[in-house]
Each structure stands twice: as C-alpha cells, then as structure tokens.
GUVEXRO-505174 format. One record per residue (C-alpha): residue number from 1; residue in one letter; x, y, z. Coordinates in pm, 1 decimal, padded with zeros to 6 digits, m for minus. Layout:
N
+-----+------+----------+----------+----------+
:  nr : rest :       xx :       yy :       zz :
+-----+------+----------+----------+----------+
: NUM :    a :        X :        Y :        Z :
...
+-----+------+----------+----------+----------+
END
This chain:
344
+-----+------+----------+----------+----------+
:  nr : rest :       xx :       yy :       zz :
+-----+------+----------+----------+----------+
:   1 :    m :  00000.0 :  00000.0 :  00000.0 :
:   2 :    i :  00105.5 :  00355.7 : m00059.1 :
:   3 :    r :  00186.4 :  00537.5 :  00263.4 :
:   4 :    n :  00174.7 :  00912.5 :  00316.7 :
:   5 :    n :  00476.0 :  01135.2 :  00336.6 :
:   6 :    h :  00439.6 :  01504.0 :  00405.8 :
:   7 :    s :  00628.3 :  01687.7 :  00135.1 :
:   8 :    l :  00489.4 :  01958.2 : m00089.6 :
:   9 :    i :  00567.2 :  01735.3 : m00386.8 :
:  10 :    y :  00345.4 :  01463.9 : m00243.9 :
:  11 :    l :  00062.5 :  01704.9 : m00177.7 :
:  12 :    c :  00081.4 :  01836.0 : m00533.7 :
:  13 :    a :  00064.9 :  01475.8 : m00654.2 :
:  14 :    i : m00261.3 :  01414.8 : m00472.1 :
:  15 :    l : m00423.9 :  01754.8 : m00525.3 :
:  16 :    g : m00380.6 :  01847.3 : m00890.1 :
:  17 :    i : m00584.3 :  02053.2 : m01136.0 :
:  18 :    c : m00816.9 :  01809.5 : m01313.7 :
:  19 :    f : m00676.9 :  01861.1 : m01663.0 :
:  20 :    i : m00318.3 :  01814.4 : m01552.3 :
:  21 :    l : m00348.0 :  01638.4 : m01217.5 :
:  22 :    t : m00638.5 :  01507.7 : m01017.4 :
:  23 :    c : m00709.0 :  01495.5 : m00649.1 :
:  24 :    g : m00631.8 :  01222.1 : m00404.2 :
:  25 :    c : m00619.8 :  01245.5 : m00032.8 :
:  26 :    t : m00457.7 :  01112.4 :  00280.9 :
:  27 :    n : m00529.2 :  00823.8 :  00510.2 :
:  28 :    g : m00894.4 :  00788.5 :  00606.2 :
:  29 :    d : m00791.6 :  00744.4 :  00968.2 :
:  30 :    s : m00684.5 :  01110.5 :  00968.0 :
:  31 :    s : m01032.8 :  01247.6 :  00899.3 :
:  32 :    p : m01157.5 :  01525.7 :  01129.1 :
:  33 :    q : m01321.8 :  01385.6 :  01438.2 :
:  34 :    d : m01635.2 :  01500.3 :  01615.7 :
:  35 :    g : m01555.5 :  01815.9 :  01809.1 :
:  36 :    d : m01289.1 :  01940.0 :  01565.8 :
:  37 :    t : m01334.1 :  02309.1 :  01496.3 :
:  38 :    i : m01289.3 :  02495.8 :  01172.5 :
:  39 :    p : m01023.5 :  02764.9 :  01216.8 :
:  40 :    p : m01149.9 :  03125.3 :  01210.8 :
:  41 :    e : m01176.5 :  03313.9 :  00883.7 :
:  42 :    g : m00844.3 :  03472.7 :  00791.5 :
:  43 :    a : m00771.2 :  03783.8 :  00590.3 :
:  44 :    d : m00681.8 :  03578.3 :  00281.6 :
:  45 :    t : m00970.7 :  03334.8 :  00309.2 :
:  46 :    p : m01254.0 :  03366.2 :  00056.3 :
:  47 :    q : m01579.1 :  03473.0 :  00216.5 :
:  48 :    e : m01802.6 :  03190.1 :  00339.3 :
:  49 :    p : m02049.8 :  03114.0 :  00060.5 :
:  50 :    d : m02416.8 :  03180.9 :  00124.1 :
:  51 :    y : m02598.3 :  02894.2 : m00043.4 :
:  52 :    a : m02922.0 :  03092.4 : m00047.0 :
:  53 :    d : m02744.8 :  03290.1 : m00321.5 :
:  54 :    t : m02794.8 :  03105.5 : m00650.1 :
:  55 :    g : m02458.8 :  03238.8 : m00767.8 :
:  56 :    n : m02285.8 :  02998.7 : m00528.4 :
:  57 :    w : m02421.2 :  02696.2 : m00711.9 :
:  58 :    l : m02245.1 :  02547.5 : m01011.9 :
:  59 :    s : m02566.8 :  02367.4 : m01103.8 :
:  60 :    l : m02926.0 :  02441.9 : m01001.5 :
:  61 :    p : m03131.8 :  02227.7 : m01239.5 :
:  62 :    s : m03493.1 :  02238.9 : m01342.1 :
:  63 :    i : m03681.9 :  01956.1 : m01173.0 :
:  64 :    d : m03752.6 :  01706.6 : m01449.7 :
:  65 :    n : m03682.9 :  01379.9 : m01267.8 :
:  66 :    e : m03799.7 :  01197.4 : m00955.9 :
:  67 :    v : m03448.0 :  01173.4 : m00811.8 :
:  68 :    d : m03175.8 :  01431.1 : m00741.2 :
:  69 :    v : m02797.0 :  01411.8 : m00738.6 :
:  70 :    f : m02581.0 :  01618.8 : m00504.0 :
:  71 :    y : m02242.8 :  01626.8 : m00682.9 :
:  72 :    v : m01907.3 :  01755.6 : m00551.2 :
:  73 :    y : m01623.9 :  01815.0 : m00798.1 :
:  74 :    p : m01258.1 :  01714.2 : m00747.4 :
:  75 :    t : m00963.3 :  01950.1 : m00712.1 :
:  76 :    v : m00954.8 :  02219.7 : m00979.1 :
:  77 :    s : m00777.6 :  02501.3 : m00794.7 :
:  78 :    s : m00409.7 :  02591.9 : m00782.7 :
:  79 :    n : m00478.7 :  02921.4 : m00605.7 :
:  80 :    s : m00177.7 :  03048.9 : m00412.4 :
:  81 :    s : m00399.6 :  03125.5 : m00112.0 :
:  82 :    g : m00449.8 :  02753.2 : m00054.6 :
:  83 :    f : m00825.6 :  02784.7 : m00119.5 :
:  84 :    m : m01029.6 :  02784.9 : m00436.3 :
:  85 :    d : m01152.9 :  03138.6 : m00500.3 :
:  86 :    i : m01514.7 :  03064.2 : m00585.4 :
:  87 :    e : m01563.9 :  03423.6 : m00702.9 :
:  88 :    s : m01297.1 :  03376.5 : m00971.4 :
:  89 :    t : m01432.5 :  03339.2 : m01324.4 :
:  90 :    e : m01128.9 :  03131.3 : m01419.4 :
:  91 :    e : m01161.3 :  02891.1 : m01127.9 :
:  92 :    r : m01535.1 :  02857.4 : m01178.1 :
:  93 :    a : m01471.0 :  02765.6 : m01540.0 :
:  94 :    l : m01245.5 :  02478.8 : m01426.8 :
:  95 :    a : m01521.3 :  02347.2 : m01200.6 :
:  96 :    q : m01769.5 :  02376.4 : m01486.3 :
:  97 :    g : m01537.9 :  02179.9 : m01716.0 :
:  98 :    i : m01502.5 :  01883.8 : m01481.1 :
:  99 :    f : m01876.5 :  01897.5 : m01406.9 :
: 100 :    t : m01942.3 :  01831.1 : m01774.7 :
: 101 :    a : m01686.5 :  01550.6 : m01785.8 :
: 102 :    q : m01815.5 :  01370.2 : m01477.0 :
: 103 :    a : m02159.1 :  01485.2 : m01362.3 :
: 104 :    s : m02305.7 :  01437.9 : m01709.6 :
: 105 :    v : m02310.7 :  01066.9 : m01617.1 :
: 106 :    y : m02605.1 :  01147.6 : m01388.4 :
: 107 :    e : m02792.4 :  01409.0 : m01590.4 :
: 108 :    s : m02996.1 :  01173.8 : m01809.5 :
: 109 :    h : m03157.2 :  01020.8 : m01498.5 :
: 110 :    a : m03160.1 :  01286.0 : m01227.7 :
: 111 :    n : m03164.6 :  01654.0 : m01135.6 :
: 112 :    v : m02799.5 :  01737.5 : m01061.8 :
: 113 :    f : m02724.5 :  01997.4 : m00793.1 :
: 114 :    a : m02363.4 :  02105.7 : m00739.5 :
: 115 :    p : m02225.2 :  02378.4 : m00510.6 :
: 116 :    y : m01909.5 :  02580.1 : m00547.6 :
: 117 :    y : m01691.8 :  02529.1 : m00240.2 :
: 118 :    r : m01364.2 :  02665.5 : m00105.4 :
: 119 :    q : m01171.4 :  02346.7 : m00168.8 :
: 120 :    m : m00808.6 :  02296.0 : m00074.4 :
: 121 :    s : m00586.4 :  02401.6 : m00363.6 :
: 122 :    t : m00263.8 :  02242.7 : m00485.8 :
: 123 :    q : m00060.7 :  02514.1 : m00315.2 :
: 124 :    v : m00122.2 :  02398.9 :  00043.0 :
: 125 :    t :  00189.8 :  02304.3 :  00237.9 :
: 126 :    m :  00192.0 :  02071.2 :  00535.4 :
: 127 :    g :  00414.3 :  02029.2 :  00836.0 :
: 128 :    p :  00617.9 :  01715.2 :  00900.5 :
: 129 :    d :  00343.2 :  01551.2 :  01107.6 :
: 130 :    e :  00039.8 :  01702.0 :  00934.9 :
: 131 :    l : m00198.4 :  01523.9 :  00701.8 :
: 132 :    a : m00414.9 :  01684.9 :  00434.9 :
: 133 :    t : m00726.1 :  01626.6 :  00643.0 :
: 134 :    d : m00565.4 :  01815.3 :  00931.0 :
: 135 :    t : m00533.2 :  02135.1 :  00732.6 :
: 136 :    e : m00746.5 :  02443.8 :  00771.8 :
: 137 :    e : m00794.6 :  02445.9 :  00396.1 :
: 138 :    f : m00947.0 :  02099.2 :  00373.4 :
: 139 :    k : m01164.8 :  02141.6 :  00681.5 :
: 140 :    r : m01306.3 :  02468.2 :  00554.8 :
: 141 :    g : m01387.1 :  02322.9 :  00213.2 :
: 142 :    a : m01548.5 :  02015.1 :  00367.3 :
: 143 :    a : m01754.0 :  02240.9 :  00595.1 :
: 144 :    d : m01875.4 :  02431.5 :  00288.2 :
: 145 :    v : m01989.3 :  02103.9 :  00131.3 :
: 146 :    e : m02182.0 :  02010.3 :  00446.6 :
: 147 :    r : m02349.6 :  02350.9 :  00465.7 :
: 148 :    a : m02439.3 :  02332.0 :  00096.0 :
: 149 :    f : m02587.3 :  01986.3 :  00147.8 :
: 150 :    d : m02787.6 :  02103.7 :  00448.3 :
: 151 :    y : m02921.8 :  02396.1 :  00246.0 :
: 152 :    y : m03004.6 :  02163.8 : m00041.3 :
: 153 :    i : m03193.7 :  01919.3 :  00182.7 :
: 154 :    t : m03386.5 :  02194.0 :  00362.3 :
: 155 :    n : m03466.4 :  02423.9 :  00070.0 :
: 156 :    l : m03417.5 :  02249.6 : m00265.6 :
: 157 :    n : m03476.2 :  01877.0 : m00233.1 :
: 158 :    q : m03845.8 :  01888.7 : m00136.5 :
: 159 :    g : m03841.2 :  01533.2 : m00005.5 :
: 160 :    r : m03718.7 :  01360.9 : m00322.8 :
: 161 :    p : m03487.8 :  01059.1 : m00306.5 :
: 162 :    f : m03131.3 :  01152.6 : m00391.1 :
: 163 :    i : m02783.9 :  01033.3 : m00487.5 :
: 164 :    i : m02461.3 :  01184.0 : m00360.5 :
: 165 :    a : m02164.9 :  01166.5 : m00596.1 :
: 166 :    g : m01812.7 :  01297.3 : m00634.6 :
: 167 :    h : m01456.2 :  01223.1 : m00724.0 :
: 168 :    s : m01125.9 :  01252.1 : m00539.9 :
: 169 :    q : m01126.9 :  01559.5 : m00310.8 :
: 170 :    g : m01500.8 :  01580.2 : m00375.2 :
: 171 :    t : m01535.2 :  01220.7 : m00253.1 :
: 172 :    m : m01314.5 :  01300.4 :  00042.8 :
: 173 :    a : m01550.7 :  01578.8 :  00148.2 :
: 174 :    l : m01852.9 :  01354.3 :  00093.6 :
: 175 :    i : m01704.6 :  01085.0 :  00316.9 :
: 176 :    e : m01693.5 :  01346.5 :  00593.2 :
: 177 :    l : m02051.2 :  01440.5 :  00507.1 :
: 178 :    i : m02192.1 :  01088.7 :  00536.2 :
: 179 :    k : m02007.1 :  01029.7 :  00863.5 :
: 180 :    n : m02132.3 :  01356.6 :  01012.6 :
: 181 :    r : m02487.9 :  01362.2 :  00877.2 :
: 182 :    f : m02611.9 :  01013.5 :  00791.3 :
: 183 :    g : m02524.1 :  00797.5 :  01090.5 :
: 184 :    d : m02789.4 :  00953.4 :  01314.8 :
: 185 :    d : m03041.9 :  01047.2 :  01046.7 :
: 186 :    e : m03263.4 :  00761.0 :  00937.6 :
: 187 :    d : m03457.5 :  00984.0 :  00697.9 :
: 188 :    l : m03142.3 :  01069.1 :  00500.1 :
: 189 :    r : m03038.6 :  00704.6 :  00486.7 :
: 190 :    t : m03387.9 :  00602.7 :  00376.0 :
: 191 :    r : m03397.5 :  00857.1 :  00092.1 :
: 192 :    l : m03045.4 :  00780.2 : m00027.5 :
: 193 :    v : m03062.0 :  00592.3 : m00357.9 :
: 194 :    a : m02684.2 :  00543.5 : m00362.1 :
: 195 :    a : m02354.7 :  00721.1 : m00297.6 :
: 196 :    y : m02102.1 :  00717.7 : m00583.2 :
: 197 :    l : m01786.5 :  00790.3 : m00383.1 :
: 198 :    i : m01530.6 :  00733.6 : m00658.2 :
: 199 :    g : m01156.4 :  00789.7 : m00662.9 :
: 200 :    y : m01070.4 :  00764.5 : m00294.3 :
: 201 :    t : m01053.9 :  00494.5 : m00027.6 :
: 202 :    v : m01376.9 :  00414.8 :  00155.5 :
: 203 :    t : m01323.6 :  00185.5 :  00455.1 :
: 204 :    d : m01540.4 : m00021.9 :  00686.1 :
: 205 :    a : m01487.3 :  00241.0 :  00955.9 :
: 206 :    d : m01625.3 :  00512.0 :  00725.9 :
: 207 :    l : m01930.4 :  00302.0 :  00642.9 :
: 208 :    e : m01996.7 :  00206.9 :  01003.3 :
: 209 :    k : m01993.1 :  00568.4 :  01117.5 :
: 210 :    a : m02228.0 :  00665.0 :  00832.4 :
: 211 :    g : m02465.5 :  00374.5 :  00897.6 :
: 212 :    l : m02423.0 :  00259.2 :  00537.5 :
: 213 :    t : m02294.4 : m00048.2 :  00354.4 :
: 214 :    a : m02088.1 : m00101.9 :  00042.2 :
: 215 :    a : m02264.9 : m00197.1 : m00280.3 :
: 216 :    m : m02260.9 : m00568.6 : m00359.0 :
: 217 :    g : m02448.7 : m00571.3 : m00690.3 :
: 218 :    a : m02600.0 : m00365.2 : m00969.5 :
: 219 :    n : m02937.0 : m00293.5 : m00811.2 :
: 220 :    d : m02891.7 : m00259.7 : m00435.6 :
: 221 :    t : m02983.9 :  00081.0 : m00297.3 :
: 222 :    g : m02882.3 :  00298.0 : m00003.7 :
: 223 :    v : m02526.1 :  00176.6 : m00064.2 :
: 224 :    v : m02180.9 :  00316.7 : m00141.7 :
: 225 :    i : m02022.4 :  00257.2 : m00483.5 :
: 226 :    t : m01646.4 :  00307.9 : m00481.6 :
: 227 :    y : m01331.6 :  00207.6 : m00671.1 :
: 228 :    n : m00984.3 :  00331.3 : m00772.9 :
: 229 :    t : m00862.0 :  00251.1 : m01125.5 :
: 230 :    q : m00510.3 :  00136.6 : m01215.3 :
: 231 :    s : m00321.1 : m00098.4 : m01445.3 :
: 232 :    p : m00240.9 : m00458.8 : m01343.1 :
: 233 :    t :  00126.3 : m00365.5 : m01304.1 :
: 234 :    s :  00073.4 : m00042.2 : m01111.1 :
: 235 :    e :  00180.1 : m00023.3 : m00748.5 :
: 236 :    g : m00102.7 :  00218.7 : m00679.3 :
: 237 :    g : m00142.0 :  00587.2 : m00605.7 :
: 238 :    p : m00207.3 :  00786.4 : m00287.6 :
: 239 :    m : m00585.7 :  00743.9 : m00319.9 :
: 240 :    l : m00571.6 :  00365.7 : m00271.7 :
: 241 :    m : m00505.8 :  00267.1 :  00086.9 :
: 242 :    e : m00547.3 : m00026.9 :  00318.6 :
: 243 :    g : m00904.4 : m00139.9 :  00364.9 :
: 244 :    a : m01036.9 :  00010.5 :  00042.3 :
: 245 :    h : m01371.5 : m00119.0 : m00079.8 :
: 246 :    c : m01408.5 : m00177.7 : m00453.8 :
: 247 :    i : m01682.8 : m00274.7 : m00695.4 :
: 248 :    n : m01628.3 : m00367.0 : m01059.9 :
: 249 :    p : m01827.6 : m00125.7 : m01280.7 :
: 250 :    l : m01851.0 : m00382.1 : m01561.1 :
: 251 :    t : m01990.7 : m00672.4 : m01355.0 :
: 252 :    w : m02117.0 : m00483.2 : m01049.2 :
: 253 :    r : m01960.8 : m00753.7 : m00834.9 :
: 254 :    t : m01708.6 : m00725.6 : m00554.2 :
: 255 :    d : m01518.8 : m01048.8 : m00619.7 :
: 256 :    d : m01223.7 : m01088.9 : m00856.0 :
: 257 :    e : m01426.8 : m01217.0 : m01151.6 :
: 258 :    y : m01271.1 : m01100.5 : m01478.6 :
: 259 :    a : m01480.7 : m00873.2 : m01701.3 :
: 260 :    p : m01367.0 : m00855.1 : m02067.4 :
: 261 :    a : m01361.8 : m00528.8 : m02258.9 :
: 262 :    s : m01669.2 : m00645.8 : m02450.7 :
: 263 :    m : m01869.7 : m00562.0 : m02135.5 :
: 264 :    n : m01750.9 : m00201.4 : m02144.4 :
: 265 :    l : m02041.6 : m00003.1 : m02293.6 :
: 266 :    g : m01823.0 :  00294.7 : m02371.4 :
: 267 :    a : m01543.9 :  00511.2 : m02237.7 :
: 268 :    r : m01604.5 :  00882.6 : m02287.2 :
: 269 :    f : m01318.7 :  01132.6 : m02283.3 :
: 270 :    y : m01337.7 :  01507.4 : m02225.0 :
: 271 :    n : m01098.0 :  01795.4 : m02182.0 :
: 272 :    d : m01147.9 :  01821.7 : m01807.8 :
: 273 :    t : m01072.0 :  02193.5 : m01787.5 :
: 274 :    t : m01313.7 :  02305.5 : m02059.0 :
: 275 :    g : m01569.2 :  02024.2 : m02073.4 :
: 276 :    e : m01503.2 :  01983.0 : m02445.3 :
: 277 :    f : m01595.4 :  01634.2 : m02565.7 :
: 278 :    i : m01301.4 :  01451.5 : m02727.2 :
: 279 :    r : m01407.2 :  01097.0 : m02817.1 :
: 280 :    e : m01607.5 :  00791.8 : m02715.4 :
: 281 :    v : m01475.2 :  00435.6 : m02749.2 :
: 282 :    e : m01695.5 :  00127.4 : m02715.9 :
: 283 :    h : m01539.1 : m00179.8 : m02548.4 :
: 284 :    y : m01247.2 :  00032.3 : m02433.9 :
: 285 :    s : m01096.6 : m00175.6 : m02153.1 :
: 286 :    d : m01148.1 : m00475.6 : m01927.2 :
: 287 :    a : m01171.9 : m00481.8 : m01547.3 :
: 288 :    r : m01086.8 : m00703.0 : m01252.6 :
: 289 :    i : m01062.9 : m00632.2 : m00880.0 :
: 290 :    n : m00734.3 : m00708.0 : m00709.7 :
: 291 :    a : m00861.9 : m00885.8 : m00399.6 :
: 292 :    k : m00540.5 : m00813.7 : m00207.7 :
: 293 :    t : m00514.2 : m00437.4 : m00264.3 :
: 294 :    g : m00872.3 : m00339.3 : m00345.5 :
: 295 :    a : m00767.2 : m00181.9 : m00674.8 :
: 296 :    l : m00985.2 : m00185.7 : m00986.6 :
: 297 :    q : m00738.9 : m00312.5 : m01246.0 :
: 298 :    t : m00771.5 : m00255.3 : m01618.3 :
: 299 :    t : m00569.4 : m00298.9 : m01935.7 :
: 300 :    i : m00616.9 : m00013.7 : m02181.2 :
: 301 :    p : m00588.5 : m00058.0 : m02558.6 :
: 302 :    e : m00240.0 : m00103.6 : m02699.3 :
: 303 :    g : m00093.9 :  00219.8 : m02828.5 :
: 304 :    e : m00300.3 :  00448.4 : m02603.3 :
: 305 :    d : m00092.1 :  00739.8 : m02476.3 :
: 306 :    l : m00283.5 :  00880.1 : m02180.2 :
: 307 :    d : m00173.6 :  01169.2 : m01963.1 :
: 308 :    i : m00194.0 :  01031.5 : m01609.3 :
: 309 :    g : m00054.1 :  01341.9 : m01442.8 :
: 310 :    p :  00202.7 :  01313.2 : m01160.8 :
: 311 :    y :  00131.0 :  00953.3 : m01071.3 :
: 312 :    t :  00341.9 :  00642.7 : m01109.8 :
: 313 :    e :  00290.2 :  00395.6 : m01393.3 :
: 314 :    g : m00065.7 :  00286.7 : m01451.1 :
: 315 :    v : m00244.8 :  00501.9 : m01194.4 :
: 316 :    y : m00557.7 :  00596.7 : m01389.9 :
: 317 :    h : m00711.5 :  00813.5 : m01119.7 :
: 318 :    r : m00786.7 :  01085.0 : m01370.1 :
: 319 :    y : m00999.7 :  00841.9 : m01573.4 :
: 320 :    d : m01212.4 :  00691.8 : m01294.0 :
: 321 :    y : m01523.2 :  00829.6 : m01466.1 :
: 322 :    a : m01404.9 :  00832.0 : m01827.5 :
: 323 :    f : m01316.4 :  00461.5 : m01864.0 :
: 324 :    w : m01650.5 :  00339.1 : m01729.9 :
: 325 :    y : m01873.4 :  00628.0 : m01838.0 :
: 326 :    r : m02155.4 :  00440.1 : m02013.3 :
: 327 :    n : m02162.8 :  00158.6 : m01756.5 :
: 328 :    l : m02189.3 :  00416.1 : m01478.3 :
: 329 :    e : m02462.9 :  00600.4 : m01664.0 :
: 330 :    e : m02663.3 :  00279.5 : m01710.1 :
: 331 :    n : m02612.4 :  00181.2 : m01347.1 :
: 332 :    v : m02740.8 :  00514.5 : m01217.8 :
: 333 :    g : m03064.7 :  00447.2 : m01404.3 :
: 334 :    d : m03081.7 :  00088.3 : m01278.9 :
: 335 :    r : m03037.4 :  00187.8 : m00914.4 :
: 336 :    i : m03294.7 :  00465.2 : m00946.0 :
: 337 :    d : m03544.5 :  00221.6 : m01099.5 :
: 338 :    a : m03476.0 : m00033.0 : m00824.9 :
: 339 :    y : m03524.9 :  00231.7 : m00555.2 :
: 340 :    l : m03847.6 :  00368.6 : m00702.8 :
: 341 :    n : m03989.5 :  00018.9 : m00755.7 :
: 342 :    t : m03910.0 : m00075.6 : m00395.6 :
: 343 :    t : m04069.8 :  00237.4 : m00250.0 :
: 344 :    a : m04370.5 :  00254.1 : m00484.1 :
+-----+------+----------+----------+----------+
END
C-alpha cells in the first residue's frame, strides 16, 4: 500500500488541477473527528459562501426527474492562497469543465445539484506531522460542502430521493458528510438511492460511522459505490489505501471475476478543464478487482498514450469516470429504478 509522506511534492501529486493532475487524499484514519473546529476566517480566506445565493451553485437544475444528485467536484484550484476562489471566473470555469466531464453521467436520470466550495488548492503546504485532512484548507472546504448539502436538503430537495456523488477531493468531502450527517439520520439514509464515492478509499470504519454499507451488486440501494482505477502492473497511487472497498463497474460484483472489454459499454473522454468532448470508445478496456489491494485493475488498448498526471505507472485516477462512463450512466438508471420500484 502507498503510505503518506508530508512533502509539498506529495501534496501536489494528490491535489492536482483536473486537466493536468487530479485529487487524491490522505489516510482515512486522519479524517476530522467530532468536536474538531474549523479555524477562524483569515484575511486571505474567501468569504463563506451563502448557499441561499444562486450564484454559489455550479448547477441548479430544473426539476424534471424523480431523483436528485448532489455532486461535488474534485480539485480544480491551484490558487496560491491555498483555497479555491469561488468568485474567480477562471476557477469557476475549471469546475464547470469537470462537471461536464463527470456529472453528465447522472444528468440523463436525475436533477444534478452542485455547489461551489472553497476546496483545498494544490498550493497547500503541510508540516512534518500534518496530514491533508488536518489542514485548515481541507476542513473549511469540507464544511462548505456540508453547509451546501444542508441547504439543499432543507430548501431544494423537497423530499425527493437523492444520490450523492463525487470524485477525489469531492469524494473526500462527501465521506466526511456521510459520517457527520447520515449515521444519526434515518430519513437521510432512507432517501439515499446510492452514494457514488469514486476515486478515494472508503473503509469499513467510514461506512460504520455513516450507517451505510458497500454496494454488492448492480441494483442494491442505499449503498456506497467506490473504486480506484489502475493498471495490473501499477503499485497504486495515494488514493488507494489499506481497507479500500471496490466494486467492478462492468460486472457490479465485488469479487475478482474477470470482465472482458466487450462488457464495457463505452469510455467517454473530455478535456477536463473546458468540458469539451473529445471521443467515445466502445469496449475500451477490461476490469478485474485485485482482492489483495482493493484496486480496480484494467488494461487499456495497446498504443493508447494517456496523460496520467504526476502519478506512477498505470495510476488511472484521472480516468475513474471516463473509462466506465456508459456503464456508470446505465447503473445510475438501474439503481434509481430499483429504488423507485421498492418504495412505490
């Protein structure tokens, strides 16, 4: 397993801009505990977003579907302050680009809500004994996500069932959300269709605190779907840690059954910074879970030259949505149908 060190280089490797790098985070055991406080607002800290202001939402959809999605984007900011400046046109455009690349998976089946939040940027430095989850910057961004979710539930959701979904730092913040909000709230757990917490380690301890379970098939509901993609020869990146749950998005099983590329309904590639569509490839790659490490392993087509950012060989973190796009899209619809049929 990859262990954390505390250098700036390491932090940049796990918290990159989506087009060049993508976010990963530190050990789940380092997550803020109950009673932790968010440090006071500093002079260089962006103002706390008011989620009653529609301008602080990346996406406020028309209500055309029976189910919502609350989506949180991965790291897009390299702001020197250490925080994403959510008033910046340039930084908002980066969030909009990755929204198109990832959240479009959900849009054909659900109403997708997405807040801007003061996420930790790539420019955060850490002390020798400090983890990313210990930082003021992460805690403040995660607190924004929780406040946005609370506003969404109280003012926007109107009692509909919902999905929560994210990637990388977005998933990291959502893990904190489910631990802090779902464990003691039966109504939230009952209305949860599924949680797509992709691109970061989700452990048994996380699930226990949230009162949730990991997905075991294609149609179970109220469950957590999670995986981290890499090649069979990769040693893994900083997102994949001990105890990671994993489900195969081609078989929707959690064993090590091999799924050939013929089961891949289509990989869909975007320019993550602009949202520009690049190409779609049917039967792109195969998939198998490594039962020892919890990695989702895949072999990409021969001759593919993919930019994997700062990671070691075969860490396909950046493509956790792209490789499995059409299978994810289909599965969102299947889980919604299963939920609605069960509660009808």
